[in-house]
Each structure stands twice: as C-alpha cells, then as structure tokens.
N, C-alpha and C positions, 0 to 999 in steps of 0.2 A: 533464460530463466523462465520457468512457468509460474506465473503469479495469478492467484485467484482473488477476485474482489467478491466478497460475500454478497449474494443476491444478484450478481451480474454474470459470473462465469469466469473462465480462465483466459489469460492472455499470455502469449509467448513474447517476452521482452528481450531484444537483442542485448548481448553483453556490453556493447558500446554505450548503452543507455544506463547501465547500472550505477555509475558514479553519480549521475543526476538523480536517479531514484533514491540512492542512499542519502544524498544531500537533502532531498525533500523529506525523507524519513526523519533525519536529524532535526529539521525545522519543526516537524510535528511533535517530536519529543520535547523540544525546547518550548513550544507553545503550551504543551501540557503542564510544564513546570512554571510557566509564567502566571502572574496574578491576573493578567488580562485574559479575557475570554476570546482568544483568537485561534483556538485549535481548529475550528471549523474551516477557516481559510486554508490552513496548512493541510488538513485532510483532503480538502477539495483539490488542492494543487497536486498532491501525491497521486490521488486517484485519476485525475485528468491526465497526468503524464503517462500513467500506465495505459489508459485507454487510447491515448494518442499514438504512442510508439509501439504498443503491443498489437499483436495479430491474434485473432481468435483461432484456435485449432478447430478442425472439423469436429462436429458434435459426436461422431462415432469414435473419436480418439480420446479415450479417458485415461489420463495419467495423473499421478499424485502431484499436487501443486507443491512447489518448493517454498513458496511464500503465500500466506493468506492475509489479505488486508481486510479491514472492517468495511461493513456496508456504508453507503454514502451518508446515511443519516444516523450513524452510530453516535452514541452519547460519549461524553468524556470518560465515563466509567467503563463503557464497552471497550474503548480503545486501550485504556490502562490495563484491563484484564488480558488483552492480547499481547501486550508488550513483553519482550524478553530482554535480557541483558544487552543484547545487540540491537534493540529496537524492533520494529516490525519486519524490516528487511535486513538479513545478515550481510555483513560486509564481504 
C-alpha cells in the first residue's frame, strides 16, 4: 500500500504490515474520543510504524497515494478533518 505522510513523502508499506497499521489507526481514533489528551502518542506510534516498515519509492516515481496521514505535528482538529468512516487507513 502506498501511504503518504504529509510533509514527509510516500512510503510503500507491505501488505503484511497492514493489520498493525490498522490497529494503530484504531488506537488513534480511540485517543481522539478519549477525554485524556493522548492523541499525540497514538499519532506518533502510527507514523513511526509507517516510517519503520515502509520503503520510500524513488523520487521520479510519482503515484497517487492510497492513504494520506497527517503531518507529525498535526493538531487534533487537523486529524479529525482527515478522518473518514473507516479511520485514516481503510481496512
């Protein structure tokens, strides 16, 4: 899956990692619904996972991203604006 992190670029993430990416996406959604202000940790975990398991495609290969994730210092409002019914990452 081709995932873009805003402000950082694209990452090709293996299908074998998508279950974990989706789990982290769900944790981020839950954190946004929580009265505690812990969404930043959940966002960091999701972005770190994509950076760790993803491989950057060559700069000259431009394809449309299948998923777009917020930039690392996105606000809670920024993230909420990007959420869809299935979260940030579709199942």
